[in-house]
C-alpha positions in Angstrom: 0.0 0.0 0.0 1.4 3.3 -1.1 2.3 6.0 1.4 0.0 8.9 1.0 1.7 12.1 -0.2 1.0 15.4 1.5 3.0 18.4 0.3 4.7 20.4 2.8 4.6 24.2 2.2 7.1 26.6 3.7 5.5 28.5 6.5 5.2 31.8 4.6 3.6 30.1 1.5 0.2 28.6 1.0 -1.2 26.7 -2.0 -2.3 29.0 -4.9 -5.8 27.6 -4.8 -6.3 29.0 -1.4 -3.9 32.1 -1.4 -4.0 33.7 -4.9 -7.5 33.6 -6.5 -7.6 37.4 -6.6 -4.3 37.6 -8.5 -5.5 35.1 -11.1 -8.8 37.0 -11.6 -6.9 40.3 -12.0 -4.5 38.7 -14.5 -7.4 37.2 -16.5 -9.3 40.5 -16.6 -6.2 42.3 -17.7 -5.6 39.8 -20.5 -9.2 40.1 -21.7 -9.1 43.9 -21.7 -5.9 43.8 -23.7 -7.4 41.4 -26.2 -10.5 43.5 -26.6 -8.3 46.6 -27.0 -6.3 44.9 -29.8 -9.6 43.9 -31.6 -11.0 47.4 -31.2 -7.8 49.0 -32.5 -7.8 46.7 -35.5 -11.4 47.6 -36.3 -10.7 51.3 -36.0 -7.5 51.2 -38.0 -9.3 49.1 -40.7 -11.7 51.9 -41.2 -9.1 54.6 -41.3 -6.4 52.8 -43.2 -7.1 50.9 -46.4 -5.8 47.4 -46.9 -2.8 46.9 -49.2 -5.1 45.7 -51.9 -7.4 48.7 -51.6 -4.4 51.0 -51.4 -3.4 49.8 -54.8 -6.8 50.5 -56.2 -6.8 54.0 -54.6 -3.4 54.8 -56.2 -4.6 53.6 -59.6 -7.8 55.7 -59.2 -5.7 58.8 -58.3 -3.5 58.2 -61.4 -6.6 57.8 -63.6 -8.1 61.0 -62.3 -4.9 62.9 -63.0 -4.6 61.4 -66.4 -8.2 62.3 -67.3 -7.7 65.9 -66.1 -4.6 66.2 -68.3 -6.6 64.9 -71.3 -9.2 67.6 -70.6 -6.5 70.4 -71.0 -5.4 70.7 -67.4 -1.6 71.1 -66.7 -0.1 69.1 -63.9 2.4 71.1 -61.8 5.6 69.6 -60.5 5.1 71.7 -57.4 5.4 69.7 -54.2 2.5 69.7 -51.8 3.3 68.7 -48.2 -0.2 67.2 -47.9 0.4 64.9 -50.8 -1.9 66.9 -53.1 -1.6 67.5 -56.8 -1.7 71.0 -58.3 -3.3 71.6 -61.7 -3.6 74.6 -63.9 -7.0 74.8 -65.5 -7.9 76.7 -68.8 -8.3 80.4 -68.1 -11.6 80.6 -69.9 -13.2 78.1 -67.5 -15.1 79.5 -64.6 -15.0 78.0 -61.1 -18.6 76.9 -61.4 -17.8 75.1 -64.7 -14.8 73.5 -63.0 -17.0 72.2 -60.1 -19.5 70.8 -62.6 -16.8 69.0 -64.4 -15.2 67.6 -61.3 -18.6 66.3 -60.0 -19.1 64.5 -63.3 -15.6 62.9 -63.1 -16.3 61.9 -59.5 -19.6 60.3 -60.4 -17.8 58.3 -63.2 -15.3 57.0 -60.6 -17.8 56.5 -57.8 -16.2 59.1 -55.6 -17.7 61.7 -53.3 -16.6 65.2 -52.5 -15.5 65.4 -48.9 -14.0 68.9 -48.9 -14.0 71.9 -51.3 -12.6 75.4 -50.6 -13.2 78.1 -53.1 -10.7 81.0 -53.0 -12.8 83.0 -55.5 -10.7 86.2 -55.2 -7.7 84.3 -56.8 -9.8 81.8 -58.8 -8.3 78.9 -56.9 -10.1 75.7 -55.8 -9.0 73.0 -53.3 -10.9 69.7 -53.3 -10.7 66.4 -51.5 -12.2 63.2 -53.1 -12.9 60.0 -51.2 -14.6 56.7 -51.7 -18.1 56.1 -50.5 -16.5 54.5 -47.4 -14.8 57.8 -46.6 -11.3 56.6 -47.6 -9.3 59.5 -49.0 -8.3 59.1 -52.7 -7.0 62.5 -53.9 -6.3 66.1 -52.9 -6.3 68.5 -55.8 -5.6 72.2 -56.0 -6.7 74.0 -59.2 -5.3 77.4 -60.3 -5.9 79.2 -63.6 -3.1 78.7 -66.0 -1.8 81.1 -68.6 -1.8 79.4 -72.0 -1.2 82.5 -74.1 1.5 85.1 -74.1 0.7 88.3 -72.2 -1.1 91.0 -74.1 1.0 93.6 -75.9 1.4 96.9 -74.2 -1.7 99.0 -74.6 -3.9 96.1 -75.6 -6.9 95.6 -73.2 -8.1 92.4 -74.8 -8.2 90.3 -78.0 -11.5 89.8 -79.7 -12.3 87.1 -82.3 -15.6 87.4 -84.2 -17.1 84.5 -86.1 -19.7 85.2 -88.7 -21.9 82.2 -89.2 -24.1 81.0 -92.1 -22.1 81.9 -95.2 -23.2 79.9 -98.2 -26.9 80.6 -98.6 -26.6 84.0 -100.3 -24.0 86.0 -102.2 -24.9 89.7 -102.3 -23.9 93.1 -101.0 -24.0 92.0 -97.4 -21.6 89.1 -98.0 -19.4 91.5 -100.0 -19.5 94.0 -97.1 -18.2 91.4 -94.7 -15.3 90.7 -97.0 -14.4 94.4 -96.8 -14.6 94.9 -93.0 -11.4 96.3 -91.7 -10.7 93.6 -89.2 -9.6 90.0 -89.0 -12.9 88.1 -89.1 -13.5 84.3 -89.2 -16.1 83.2 -91.7 -18.0 80.1 -90.9 -19.5 78.5 -94.0 -22.3 75.9 -94.3 -21.1 73.0 -96.5 -23.1 72.1 -99.6 -25.0 75.3 -100.2 -25.2 77.1 -103.5 -22.5 79.7 -102.7 -20.4 77.8 -100.2 -17.4 77.1 -102.2 -17.2 80.4 -104.0 -17.6 82.4 -100.7 -14.9 80.3 -99.2 -12.5 81.3 -102.0 -13.6 85.0 -101.8 -13.1 84.9 -98.0 -9.5 83.6 -98.4 -8.8 86.2 -101.1 -10.1 88.9 -98.8 -7.7 87.7 -96.1 -10.3 86.0 -93.9 -10.1 82.8 -91.9 -12.5 80.1 -93.0 -14.1 77.3 -90.9 -16.8 74.7 -91.5 -20.2 75.6 -90.0 -21.2 71.9 -89.4 -24.9 71.2 -89.1 -25.8 69.2 -85.9 -29.3 68.0 -85.2 -31.4 70.4 -83.2 -34.4 69.5 -81.1 -37.6 69.1 -83.2 -35.6 68.7 -86.3 -37.8 68.7 -89.4 -35.7 66.1 -91.3 -35.2 68.4 -94.3 -32.8 71.3 -93.4 -29.2 70.6 -94.3 -30.1 66.9 -94.7 -27.0 66.1 -96.8 -24.6 67.1 -94.0 -26.7 67.1 -90.8 -25.1 65.0 -88.0 -27.9 63.2 -86.2 -28.2 62.0 -82.6 -27.3 58.3 -82.7 -26.1 58.3 -86.3 -23.7 55.5 -87.2 -19.9 56.2 -87.0 -19.5 55.5 -90.7 -22.1 58.1 -91.7 -20.7 60.7 -89.3 -17.2 60.3 -90.6 -18.4 60.4 -94.2 -20.2 63.7 -93.7 -17.4 65.4 -91.8 -14.9 64.3 -94.4 -17.1 65.5 -97.2 -17.5 68.9 -95.5 -13.8 69.4 -95.4 -13.3 68.1 -98.9 -15.8 70.7 -100.3 -14.3 73.4 -98.1 -10.5 72.7 -98.2 -9.8 76.3 -97.0 -11.3 75.5 -93.6 -8.9 75.4 -90.6 -11.5 74.5 -88.0 -15.2 73.8 -87.3 -18.0 75.1 -85.2 -21.5 73.7 -84.9 -24.6 75.0 -86.6 -27.5 74.4 -84.3 -27.1 71.1 -82.5 -29.1 71.4 -79.3 -29.8 67.7 -79.5 -26.7 66.2 -81.3 -24.2 68.2 -79.1 -25.4 66.0 -76.2 -24.3 62.8 -78.0 -20.8 62.0 -76.7 -20.3 59.1 -79.2 -21.0 61.5 -82.1 -18.8 64.2 -80.7 -16.0 61.7 -80.1 -16.0 60.8 -83.8 -15.9 64.5 -84.8 -13.0 64.9 -82.5 -11.1 62.0 -84.2 -11.7 63.6 -87.6 -10.5 67.0 -86.5 -7.4 65.5 -84.9 -6.5 63.7 -88.1 -6.7 66.9 -90.0 -5.1 69.2 -87.5 -8.3 71.4 -87.2 -9.7 73.3 -84.2 -13.2 73.3 -82.7 -15.4 76.1 -81.4 -18.4 75.1 -79.4 -21.2 77.5 -80.4 -23.0 76.6 -77.1 -26.4 76.4 -78.6 -27.6 74.6 -75.5 -26.3 74.8 -71.9 -26.0 71.0 -71.8 -23.5 70.7 -74.7 -20.7 68.2 -74.3 -18.8 69.5 -77.2 -16.0 71.3 -75.4 -15.6 68.6 -72.9 -15.2 65.8 -75.5 -12.9 67.8 -77.7 -10.6 68.6 -74.8 -10.7 65.1 -73.6 -9.4 64.0 -77.0 -6.8 66.8 -77.3 -8.5 68.8 -80.0 -7.6 72.6 -79.8 -11.0 74.0 -78.7 -12.6 77.1 -77.2 -16.2 78.1 -76.4 -18.3 80.9 -77.9 -18.7 83.6 -75.2 -21.3 86.0 -76.7 -23.9 85.8 -79.4 -23.8 89.4 -80.7 -27.0 89.4 -82.8 -29.7 87.2 -81.4 -31.9 90.3 -81.9 -31.6 92.2 -85.2 -31.6 95.6 -83.6 -28.7 98.0 -83.7 -28.8 99.0 -80.0 -28.9 95.4 -78.9 -25.9 94.4 -81.1 -23.9 97.4 -79.7 -24.7 96.3 -76.2 -23.6 92.7 -77.0 -20.3 94.0 -78.5 -19.7 96.0 -75.3 -20.2 92.8 -73.3 -17.9 90.9 -75.6 -15.2 93.6 -75.0 -15.7 93.4 -71.3 -15.3 89.7 -71.4 -12.1 90.0 -73.5 -10.7 92.5 -71.0 -11.5 90.2 -68.1 -9.9 87.0 -69.5 -7.6 88.5 -72.1 -9.7 87.3 -75.0 -13.3 86.5 -76.0 -15.1 84.9 -79.0 -18.3 86.4 -80.3 -20.6 84.9 -83.0 -22.7 86.9 -85.4 -24.6 86.0 -88.5 -25.0 86.9 -92.2 -28.5 86.6 -93.8 -31.9 88.1 -94.3 -32.8 87.9 -90.6 -29.6 89.7 -89.5 -29.5 92.9 -91.5 -28.0 95.2 -88.8 -24.9 93.2 -87.9 -22.7 94.3 -90.7 -23.4 98.0 -90.3 -23.0 97.9 -86.5 -19.6 96.2 -86.9 -18.5 98.8 -89.3 -19.3 101.5 -86.7 -18.1 99.7 -83.6 -14.8 98.0 -84.6 -12.9 101.3 -85.1 -14.2 102.5 -81.7 -13.2 99.3 -79.9 -9.8 99.5 -81.5 -9.4 103.0 -80.2 -10.3 101.7 -76.7 -7.4 99.2 -76.9 -9.0 96.0 -78.2 -7.4 93.9 -80.9 -9.3 91.9 -83.5 -7.8 88.5 -84.3 -8.7 85.2 -86.0 -9.9 82.4 -83.8 -6.8 80.3 -84.6 -4.7 83.0 -82.9 -6.5 82.3 -79.6 -6.2 78.6 -79.6 -3.8 77.2 -76.9 -0.6 76.6 -78.7 0.4 73.8 -76.4 -2.6 71.8 -77.6 -1.9 72.0 -81.4 
């Protein structure tokens, strides 16, 4: 029979089971609190810091955003930002409101949200922060207006380019009068009309610049006007290319294109993309006539790298001398503000006052320090 074993403890020690239950409980609680703290920290840090995989996606998105902005005519600055932001110069003809609309569209395309925007209107500077819908920061951008053109010559308050639309329908004293105007005027000629080709030749001989006034489908199109050249919403790529190419073949003098009407077709990004491709192939520029506030023309052309500018003022929406003078004054004010401005007028039976008002006002505006130039002289040289 085994001897029973009874441990003998030193006098100052007692078994753990009887002396140290509180120490074990304290240790256990401390370990549990530590574990809970680790889990909580991981959960919090998971929300604040993206995983390595998501960080790769974020960096790619940031790169895509910067590349898209550069395609739209923005210039990336090498300037270092301690916050990790990227500085861009935006076209000087773009307002801050237009810039915000463009950025919102881009963010929507990339499924991003605007988490911060600071508008320094007095210096036309905009700071924005873009994040994912989970509030993970993707990009910080600062936008400042860039100077794409050389400074104005001493004494010049602004440069004005005037486009006269709708040459081609008539050949009369009015068209002859536009040929004789003492200013550099750009003539926009409808392709395929009875006098289109001869007026293009006469314009060149008179020292004018010629562009194609390309018909684009308006709302409520009757299906008859300019049917041979009209670019229709949803038209096939082959037909679009054929009509644009034919227009330039019949008007080989043309150095650019602006749209005739187009309140519907200028919303069709696929159609505009094909026009852009044709203009790039030929080295031509584009002026968006802005016949509708929703036009995507300028956006698409700049995205493809086509030299492009918007129309700023229609000078003769009303065939009344006082109205036309007022519009020319607004055009001059716009040119003084941004350094240049583009105005569009018309030739035709419904615009009888335009020529005479221009005869009177051009010399006055010159005396005031405004310079009249062809549209091509305003196009950003870096984009040709």
